[in-house]
N, C-alpha and C positions, 0 to 999 in steps of 0.2 A: 184698878189697877194706876197705883203711884209709883210716878217717875222720878228719880231726885235729878233732873234736868243738870242743874249747877254741878253736882257733884260729879258728874260725868263729865262737863264742860272742862271742869277744874283736872280730872285725871288727865285726859287730851291734852289740855294744855301742858301741863309739868311732862307727860310722855315725849312732849315735842321739844321741852327745853324753852319753853316761852315763860317770861314774867306775865302778869296782869297787863304791867304796860305797854307790852311787846303786842300783845294780842288785842288790847284794845286800839291801838295805832294801825294794825293791819285791818282794825274792823269799822273807822274812824269812831270810837266810841269813847267813853272818859273809863281810866281806870277804878274808879269809883263803882260804875256800872257793873262793870267785870266783876268787882268784888262782892257787890249786892246780889249780881246774878249765881256766883259759885256757891252763896250762901243760902239760896233760894228765897230773898227777900224781896226779890223783884222778879215779873215773867218779863220774857222777850215776846218782840214781836214776830212773827214766822220773817216778814223779811230781815229785821236782826237775826236771827236761827240762822238763815239761810248764807249771812255774812260771816257768820260765827262759823259754821262750818264748813264754810268754802275756807276759810283761814288755817283750818283744823284739818285739811283736805278729808273730810268725811260729808255722809248725805244725810238725809231725812232718814232715809231707811236703813243705813247702818246706824246711825246713832240710835234710833228705837228699836232698831233687832233684839230679841229676847235674848238674854245673855245666853252660852249653851245652845248654841246655835244648831242645828239639825244638820247643816251643812258640812261634809266632810274636810279636814284637811290634807288627807291623804286619798287617794287613789289607787287602788289596786288594779291590775290587767283586767278582772273579771268584771269592774266597775266601768270599762271601757265602750265604746260603742263604735263597730264598725262598718263601713259601707264599701263594698269594692264592686266594680264596673269594667270595662273595656281599657280605660287608663292606670287602672291600679286601684290602690287600696287608700281611705281613710280613715285614720283612727282619732277619734274624739277621746283627748288624753281625761278632760275634766268632764263627766256628764251633764253638769249643773252649769255650763261655761256659758249658756246663753243666758244667764240672770247676772254674769258678772261682768268684768270689765274689759276682759280677756278671753279668746277663746285659742286654747292650743291645739294643733292638730299634727298628726303623725301623717306625711304623705309618702306613699311609697308611689312611684310613678313606673312605669313598666317602660321599655325601651321603645323609642319611637312616639311615645303617646305625648298627649300634651293636659293640663290642666282644663277645666272649661275657663273661659275669659271671664273673668270676674268685671263686672261693671264698675265705673268710678263710685265711690262713696265717703261717707264722713270716716274719718279716723286713719288709722296707720297701721301696717302691717312689717313683719319682722321675720324672717325665716333664718336657718343655720342646715347647711348641707351635711348631712351625718354620712352620707356614701353616695358615690356615683357623681355625675356632672349633670347640671343643668342649663336650661337658656330662660332667664326671666326676661319675659317681655313686658314692659312698662311705657304705655304709649306705644310712641312710635321707637323708641329705645330699647335695643336687646344689651344683653350682659350675660357672659358666660362664666357660669359658678361651678366648683369642685367641691370635693369632700374639704370641709374647714372653712370655706368660704360663707359669709352672712350678708344677708341685703336686708334694708331698713328702708322705707319711704310712705308718703302721704299716701293714701289710697285715692286720689282725686283722679286718676287715669287709668284707662284698660288696663288688667295685668293679669296674666300667666305663667306659669311654668311647662317646659318643655322637657323631656329627656332625650336627648338626642345621642347618648351613649348606646353601649349593647349589653348593659346590666341595669338590674332594675336601680333608681333614683331614691334615696330618705331622705325626706325634709323636714326638718320641726319646724311647723309655721304658726303664728300667732298673730292674729287679729284683733285690734282693739280700735272700736266695740267689737264682737263677736259679728259674722257678716255669714258663716257658711251655714 
């Protein structure tokens, strides 16, 4: 298999509206090197490729993935995975999220119930309350949220959601990287 590394780098550079000089500056390389690389006249080291990929917002895996990837872009309800327990229902909205950067989950929390306490971990959490009201516990801090409110935090403290209301609360919860 022969991959046009230089051509793919050029396409990404142009997609992000960068000149060869701008990309070179971000990677501490010369404009001439970028030019030679894009025309496949030179081969970069793995360390140089890593710097270029960082500057272009991609990874080795994404860059070298086959075009026409088998991962879907649209997920239908029948593709989603659900888990119900005494606290409510979790629905993984993207079935392949564990392989991605984000994990979107729809959490329906029954009245009086609390999600399991999530231990501190690397990454960030975002949530949007679609219905009902919840209490977010983040370390020693608590915050009340209701429909239309959102939360966003670094996941470096224990955290959980509790429904103190009389009806089911529904929260769109996104963890990055995937944690559930």
